[in-house]
C-alpha positions as semicolon CSV with decimal commas, in nm:
position;residue;x (nm);y (nm);z (nm)
1;M;13,701;2,749;14,492
2;Q;13,998;2,565;14,599
3;D;14,176;2,723;14,871
4;R;14,512;2,802;14,681
5;K;14,730;2,793;15,013
6;K;14,606;2,411;15,112
7;T;14,594;2,104;14,917
8;V;14,231;1,979;14,781
9;T;14,259;1,613;14,668
10;N;13,977;1,548;14,423
11;S;14,033;1,397;14,057
12;W;13,763;1,173;13,914
13;N;13,869;1,163;13,548
14;G;14,093;1,359;13,275
15;W;13,898;1,633;13,127
16;D;13,764;1,833;13,424
17;P;13,939;2,160;13,509
18;L;14,266;2,102;13,608
19;K;14,407;2,329;13,929
20;H;14,672;2,100;14,063
21;V;14,961;1,853;13,937
22;I;15,219;1,703;13,961
23;V;15,481;1,729;13,707
24;G;15,812;1,483;13,688
25;R;16,217;1,543;13,678
26;A;16,432;1,399;13,479
27;D;16,758;1,467;13,720
28;G;16,981;1,145;13,790
29;T;16,751;0,906;13,547
30;M;16,956;0,592;13,459
31;V;16,915;0,316;13,158
32;Q;16,857;0,056;13,491
33;A;17,013;-0,274;13,522
34;P;16,882;-0,590;13,351
35;E;16,611;-0,748;13,555
36;L;16,342;-1,002;13,486
37;A;16,056;-0,759;13,436
38;I;16,286;-0,572;13,123
39;E;16,620;-0,563;12,946
40;Q;16,706;-0,242;12,796
41;D;16,926;-0,315;12,439
42;W;17,080;0,003;12,279
43;P;17,406;-0,080;12,121
44;D;17,391;0,193;11,866
45;Y;17,388;0,430;12,175
46;G;17,649;0,280;12,393
47;F;17,379;0,064;12,618
48;P;17,387;-0,274;12,474
49;R;17,166;-0,562;12,678
50;G;17,360;-0,588;13,013
51;K;17,496;-0,250;13,009
52;Y;17,339;0,071;13,261
53;G;17,399;0,377;13,379
54;H;17,312;0,724;13,389
55;Y;17,147;0,924;13,070
56;P;17,380;1,143;12,881
57;K;17,395;1,463;13,085
58;E;17,318;1,686;12,769
59;M;16,979;1,453;12,725
60;E;16,911;1,495;13,101
61;E;16,960;1,896;13,083
62;K;16,731;1,902;12,778
63;A;16,484;1,698;12,935
64;N;16,470;1,905;13,235
65;E;16,455;2,234;13,054
66;Q;16,146;2,106;12,849
67;L;15,996;1,999;13,161
68;D;16,040;2,337;13,332
69;N;15,917;2,506;13,022
70;F;15,571;2,271;13,069
71;A;15,554;2,370;13,446
72;K;15,545;2,757;13,339
73;I;15,283;2,690;13,062
74;L;15,071;2,534;13,341
75;E;15,150;2,817;13,559
76;S;15,042;3,070;13,331
77;R;14,706;2,909;13,342
78;G;14,689;2,941;13,712
79;I;14,769;2,577;13,750
80;R;14,966;2,467;14,110
81;V;15,278;2,298;13,979
82;D;15,445;2,048;14,222
83;R;15,739;1,876;14,178
84;P;15,926;1,559;14,285
85;T;16,235;1,528;14,507
86;P;16,466;1,302;14,251
87;I;16,666;1,045;14,499
88;D;17,028;0,886;14,410
89;F;16,877;0,611;14,119
90;S;17,253;0,499;14,061
91;Q;17,243;0,312;14,399
92;T;17,200;-0,080;14,452
93;V;16,868;-0,132;14,631
94;K;16,715;-0,465;14,736
95;T;16,519;-0,634;14,973
96;P;16,506;-0,984;15,116
97;D;16,400;-1,172;14,778
98;W;16,683;-0,973;14,549
99;N;16,922;-0,726;14,490
100;Q;16,898;-0,466;14,155
101;E;17,185;-0,305;14,062
102;S;17,063;0,018;14,016
103;M;16,705;0,233;14,004
104;F;16,515;0,452;13,718
105;G;16,417;0,795;13,815
106;C;16,122;1,027;13,884
107;M;15,983;1,172;13,535
108;P;15,689;0,968;13,492
109;P;15,448;1,001;13,845
110;R;15,172;0,871;13,669
111;D;15,321;0,550;13,671
112;I;15,397;0,560;14,050
113;I;15,085;0,733;14,160
114;F;14,704;0,683;14,094
115;I;14,445;0,959;14,227
116;L;14,078;0,868;14,212
117;G;13,850;1,139;14,349
118;N;14,024;1,245;14,737
119;Q;14,234;0,921;14,757
120;I;14,622;0,898;14,654
121;L;14,731;0,573;14,596
122;E;15,077;0,425;14,569
123;S;15,190;0,154;14,342
124;T;15,506;0,025;14,281
125;G;15,438;-0,165;13,987
126;S;15,626;-0,479;13,805
127;Y;16,026;-0,357;13,810
128;R;16,247;-0,417;14,047
129;S;16,439;-0,089;13,979
130;R;16,135;0,100;14,028
131;W;16,030;-0,035;14,346
132;F;16,133;0,272;14,561
133;E;16,032;0,492;14,341
134;Y;15,785;0,627;14,568
135;L;15,998;0,776;14,799
136;C;16,007;1,084;14,551
137;Y;15,682;1,177;14,615
138;R;15,666;1,136;14,964
139;P;15,728;1,496;15,056
140;L;15,460;1,592;14,868
141;L;15,211;1,317;14,983
142;E;15,280;1,420;15,331
143;Q;15,257;1,774;15,248
144;Y;14,883;1,690;15,099
145;F;14,764;1,453;15,392
146;E;14,881;1,752;15,610
147;E;14,691;2,037;15,457
148;D;14,401;1,808;15,364
149;P;14,188;1,661;15,629
150;N;13,988;1,457;15,369
151;M;14,272;1,312;15,157
152;R;14,279;0,930;15,172
153;W;14,655;0,811;15,130
154;E;14,685;0,441;15,057
155;A;14,962;0,231;14,912
156;A;14,865;-0,083;14,694
157;P;15,040;-0,415;14,853
158;K;15,378;-0,383;14,741
159;P;15,493;-0,674;14,564
160;R;15,760;-0,900;14,683
161;L;15,859;-0,897;14,269
162;A;16,054;-1,226;14,354
163;D;16,161;-1,455;14,099
164;L;15,815;-1,658;14,091
165;T;15,668;-1,311;13,982
166;Y;15,823;-1,345;13,618
167;K;15,800;-1,620;13,379
168;K;16,119;-1,777;13,335
169;N;16,339;-1,664;13,038
170;F;16,055;-1,493;12,924
171;W;16,239;-1,227;12,728
172;K;16,537;-1,469;12,618
173;E;16,260;-1,698;12,442
174;W;16,026;-1,378;12,336
175;R;16,334;-1,294;12,095
176;T;16,307;-1,598;11,929
177;L;15,957;-1,601;11,828
178;R;15,793;-1,470;11,493
179;K;15,585;-1,201;11,454
180;E;15,261;-1,409;11,448
181;E;15,379;-1,649;11,762
182;Q;15,412;-1,321;11,971
183;M;15,080;-1,178;11,849
184;E;14,914;-1,542;11,956
185;R;15,069;-1,529;12,276
186;A;14,982;-1,136;12,307
187;K;14,614;-1,262;12,258
188;N;14,627;-1,488;12,529
189;R;14,787;-1,235;12,759
190;D;15,081;-1,439;12,777
191;W;15,344;-1,174;12,909
192;V;15,641;-1,178;13,131
193;L;15,447;-1,135;13,450
194;T;15,284;-1,474;13,663
195;E;14,952;-1,406;13,844
196;V;15,124;-1,553;14,192
197;E;15,083;-1,153;14,348
198;P;14,855;-0,863;14,250
199;V;15,062;-0,582;13,969
200;F;14,935;-0,301;13,827
201;A;15,062;0,014;13,678
202;P;14,831;0,333;13,732
203;A;14,919;0,450;13,337
204;D;14,723;0,109;13,284
205;I;14,387;0,264;13,391
206;A;14,180;0,517;13,210
207;R;13,944;0,719;13,434
208;F;13,575;0,790;13,338
209;G;13,428;0,871;13,664
210;K;13,218;0,578;13,785
211;D;13,386;0,365;13,518
212;L;13,748;0,234;13,536
213;I;13,931;0,081;13,221
214;V;14,214;-0,144;13,252
215;Q;14,471;-0,255;13,056
216;P;14,614;-0,558;13,126
217;S;14,978;-0,588;12,988
218;T;15,347;-0,655;13,083
219;V;15,355;-0,421;13,359
220;T;14,976;-0,485;13,516
221;N;14,803;-0,876;13,537
222;M;14,505;-0,993;13,603
223;A;14,549;-1,028;13,961
224;G;14,596;-0,686;13,952
225;V;14,291;-0,590;13,810
226;D;14,117;-0,802;14,087
227;W;14,277;-0,604;14,347
228;L;14,135;-0,283;14,177
229;R;13,815;-0,441;14,140
230;R;13,774;-0,539;14,512
231;H;13,972;-0,143;14,623
232;F;13,757;0,036;14,419
233;S;13,403;-0,182;14,473
234;E;13,183;0,140;14,439
235;H;13,326;0,151;14,094
236;R;13,281;-0,031;13,780
237;V;13,596;-0,192;13,648
238;H;13,645;-0,300;13,310
239;V;13,934;-0,497;13,092
240;M;13,995;-0,386;12,755
241;N;14,257;-0,539;12,523
242;F;14,426;-0,413;12,212
243;K;14,599;-0,578;11,932
244;E;14,895;-0,529;12,033
245;T;15,233;-0,757;12,113
246;L;15,409;-0,599;12,439
247;P;15,134;-0,356;12,589
248;V;15,260;-0,074;12,828
249;H;15,019;0,162;12,987
250;I;14,674;0,273;12,802
251;D;14,721;0,646;12,773
252;A;14,905;0,580;12,415
253;T;14,637;0,374;12,318
254;W;14,317;0,455;12,472
255;V;14,272;0,843;12,594
256;P;13,922;0,997;12,672
257;L;13,920;1,353;12,587
258;R;13,585;1,479;12,721
259;P;13,242;1,337;12,769
260;G;13,122;1,172;12,461
261;L;13,482;1,140;12,300
262;V;13,732;0,897;12,347
263;L;14,064;0,912;12,095
264;Y;14,202;0,549;12,017
265;N;14,559;0,408;11,865
266;V;14,509;0,307;11,516
267;G;14,836;0,123;11,549
268;R;14,683;-0,083;11,807
269;P;14,280;-0,215;11,739
270;F;14,065;-0,260;12,021
271;V;13,847;-0,550;12,061
272;P;13,475;-0,436;11,896
273;A;13,273;-0,600;12,141
274;Q;13,465;-0,415;12,421
275;A;13,367;-0,089;12,199
276;K;13,013;-0,142;12,297
277;L;12,984;-0,009;12,629
278;F;13,086;0,362;12,477
279;E;12,862;0,291;12,139
280;V;12,559;0,240;12,359
281;N;12,647;0,558;12,546
282;D;12,679;0,758;12,221
283;W;13,034;0,781;12,252
284;E;13,216;0,915;11,962
285;I;13,538;0,715;11,932
286;V;13,807;0,849;11,708
287;E;14,128;0,738;11,534
288;C;14,426;0,892;11,652
289;A;14,641;1,127;11,388
290;T;14,930;0,998;11,212
291;P;15,243;1,056;11,499
292;A;15,514;1,336;11,351
293;H;15,775;1,072;11,369
294;E;15,861;0,752;11,240
295;V;16,091;0,618;11,508
296;S;16,115;0,674;11,859
297;A;16,382;0,874;12,055
298;P;16,747;0,776;12,085
299;L;16,751;0,561;12,430
300;S;16,386;0,560;12,453
301;F;16,155;0,278;12,517
302;C;15,837;0,475;12,414
303;S;15,679;0,437;12,091
304;I;15,628;0,725;11,841
305;W;15,222;0,694;11,980
306;L;15,340;0,939;12,211
307;A;15,175;1,174;11,994
308;M;14,870;1,080;12,121
309;N;14,960;1,104;12,498
310;V;14,805;1,444;12,543
311;L;14,651;1,621;12,864
312;S;14,375;1,782;12,910
313;L;14,321;2,084;13,110
314;D;13,929;2,130;13,064
315;P;13,677;1,961;12,828
316;K;13,817;2,238;12,571
317;T;14,170;2,302;12,612
318;I;14,444;2,015;12,583
319;C;14,798;1,993;12,541
320;V;14,994;1,827;12,282
321;E;15,364;1,762;12,200
322;A;15,481;2,072;11,974
323;Q;15,574;1,895;11,647
324;E;15,258;1,663;11,649
325;T;15,119;1,865;11,419
326;A;14,870;1,645;11,246
327;Q;14,733;1,549;11,596
328;M;14,724;1,924;11,719
329;E;14,539;2,008;11,368
330;Q;14,268;1,678;11,415
331;L;14,206;1,800;11,764
332;N;14,179;2,156;11,650
333;K;13,882;2,020;11,406
334;L;13,720;1,852;11,735
335;G;13,663;2,164;11,911
336;F;13,972;2,229;12,104
337;E;14,223;2,495;12,224
338;V;14,502;2,314;12,134
339;I;14,844;2,444;12,341
340;P;15,216;2,314;12,150
341;V;15,414;2,173;12,418
342;P;15,791;2,106;12,326
343;F;15,838;1,759;12,486
344;W;15,996;1,541;12,212
345;D;16,380;1,513;12,415
346;V;16,184;1,430;12,747
347;S;16,068;1,096;12,609
348;P;16,349;0,882;12,691
349;F;16,304;0,923;13,022
350;G;15,950;0,761;13,076
351;G;15,706;0,923;12,843
352;G;15,497;1,238;12,690
353;L;15,266;1,463;12,840
354;H;15,018;1,279;13,007
355;C;15,294;1,043;13,157
356;A;15,494;1,307;13,297
357;T;15,212;1,413;13,551
358;A;14,965;1,327;13,812
359;D;14,620;1,516;13,843
360;V;14,602;1,604;14,240
361;Y;14,325;1,824;14,173
362;R;14,056;1,863;13,934
363;E;13,698;2,038;13,914
364;G;13,388;1,844;13,943
365;S;13,262;1,520;14,117
366;C;13,220;1,158;14,028
367;E;12,916;1,139;13,738
368;D;12,841;0,801;13,567
369;Y;12,974;0,871;13,189
370;L;12,893;0,522;13,077
371;P;12,523;0,476;13,258
372;K;12,425;0,153;12,984
373;Q;12,626;-0,086;13,062
374;V;12,723;-0,389;12,882
375;K;12,672;-0,760;13,008
376;D;12,990;-0,951;13,079
377;F;13,232;-0,635;13,020
C-alpha cells in the first residue's frame, strides 16, 4: 500500500484506482499573444485577433472555485491532490530564436506532464507561450524526486520552436480554404507544424499499459511520434487518425474507460482499419453521448466534446462534468458510479476534467491489454 506521507510514482493507464493526482490552477491565465502556432480570435469578448491579456477576473475566480471543489471531491475519496505553482504569465519570454509577448497559464497539467510507470516526463509542446510552463510543476517534481527513490524524472528535448518549426502563413491561408479543402489537408496531416524537430503534447497520448495510442495533430508531429517510439522502446506506439480538421489532443476523441471499453467521439470518426487492434482484442467501442452544449464557453478554445473528457477514479467510478446529463446516463448504464463535477467554467482555461489532471499514482502494474497485434499498426 502507498505510504501517504511519501510520493510513489506509478501510473500505466487511465483507469486503475487513482491515489495521487495533480489538479491545475486558473490563476493569472492569459489569452496569449499571437504566435506562429496559434491565433486566438474572440472579437465578441474583447479579444479580436492580435489582442491579448488576462482572462477576466470574474471568470478566473469561477474557474478556481470549480477546480478547488474538484480537488475536495477527490480528497474526500482518499486521493492525494497536489497543485502547481503559478508564475507571472503576463511577462514577455524569449530564447535566442524568438520573443513571445505573453505566456498562458497552468490549468491543464495533462498538456505538459506525461506519466508512464515510474517516469514523469516534461514536454514543452509546440506553443512558445507555453515553453516555460513546466516551471509551474518543478516544485512538485523536485519534491517527488526527493521522496521517491525509484522515480525517473526526465524531459523531452526542448524544441527550439524557431520559425522553421512552423509553416509560413499557415493560419492566414487556412482561413481562406473551403471546408472540403481543410479536410483534405487534414487527411494528409498538413497542419501548422513542420517535421524539423520532434514536438508532441502528452494529451495526444492515450495509455493502455503496454500500448500507447498517439494522435498526430496541430500540436504533435510525426517527428514527435518517432521520438516517443524510441524513448518508450519497450512499449508499442501506434498512430491513430480521426476525421477532424484541426485536431488538438486525443482525450476528447478516443477515451479508454476500463479494460475492454473505449469511448469514441461520434463527431470525429476513426479510420476503421485502425480500430482492428481493439476489435481483435474484444474491446467494445462505444459512441459517446450528445454533449449538453451546442457551442463552447466564451473565450474557450476547447470544443463542446469536453463532454467526454472524463476522469476515471477506478474501473467502476468516473467523474463527469455536472451538466453532461446524457453522458452521465450513458456511463451509468455501462455500469459506472458517476460523480457529477461542476466544471463548465474551467473550460476556457484549457479543458475538462481529464485535461485538468495528471495522475501521479494509480494502483496496478504494466499489463498487456492488447496482446493480439495488428500488422502495420
